N, C-alpha and C positions, 0 to 999 in steps of 0.2 A: 397704527395699531394693526397687528396681524390677526387674521381670523384663523380658525382651525383649518379651513379649506386651504388657505395660503400656506400654512405650516405643512400640511400633508403634501401639497404640490411640490414644495421645496425639499422635503425630507425623503419621500419615497424614492425618487431617482438616486439619491445618495445611498440609501440603504441597499437598493438593487445593485449599484456599482460595487459596494463593499462585498456583497455576496458573491459576485462574479470574481472579484479579486481574491477572495478567500478560497474559492474553488480552484482557481488557477494556481494559487500558492500550494494547495494540497497536491495537485497533479505534478507540480514542479518537484515535490519532495519524493516522488515515486522513483525507485531505482530502475535503471534500464538494464537489460540483460547484458549489454556490451560494456557496462561500467567495470572498471578494474576489480573492484571488490566482488561484484556479482560473478564475473568470469572466474575469479579465483575459487569461488565456492560452487561453481557449476549451477548458479541460479537460473531457473526458467520460470517465466510467468505462468506457464501451464505445465503442471507436473507430468501430464501424459506425454509431453514432448521430450522428457529426460531420456538420454541415451543410457539404458540400463547396463550395457556392456562397459561403458566408460565409467559409470557410477554404480557399482554393484550394491552400494548401501541403499539405493532407491528401491522401493517396492510400491506396488499399486496401493493406494489408500493413504500414503504418506503425503502430506501437503502442509503448507504454511499454517493453515487454520488449526491444525491439530499438533502444532509444534510449540514447545514451551517458550521459545524465543519470540513468538508472535505476540505482540503487545496489544492486540485488539480482541474483540469478542469473536468467537468462531463464526458468527453470522456477518461480520464486517467483510466487505469485498476487498478492501485494502487496509493495512495497518502497519505501524512501525515494526521494525525487526531489530533486535539487539545485535544480531550477528552482522548486519549490514549497516552499521553506524547510525541506526535510528531512521534510515530511509524506509519508505513504505514499500511493502511487497504485496503481491496478489495472494489472496487467501488460497487460491488454487495452485500456487506456485510451489517450488521445492528447491532446496540447496543441500549441500553436504553437511551443513551445520544442524540439520533437522534432528530434534530430540523429542521423544514422546512427551506430550503434555501430561502432567500427573493428574 
């Protein structure tokens, strides 16, 4: 017969392992700036690093968090992006697919 203490001792490490695995999975879903799709759209994790001469559509204040393709809340640090195949982008990032959120 298991006691509650034995149950907790057995389940807490498993739950912690699952949490670590989920976090690693979420980070693995983040797009890298050198990925082909990101490069094609001029994606940068930090919008302030965008070359405004190369990408004249960029303007200060435009970032993923205020783009209609950003599938998270504006307060989320990372969220999926419809333009980049559902990969996660940085809220502070930018790419050529940026469109003002309605």
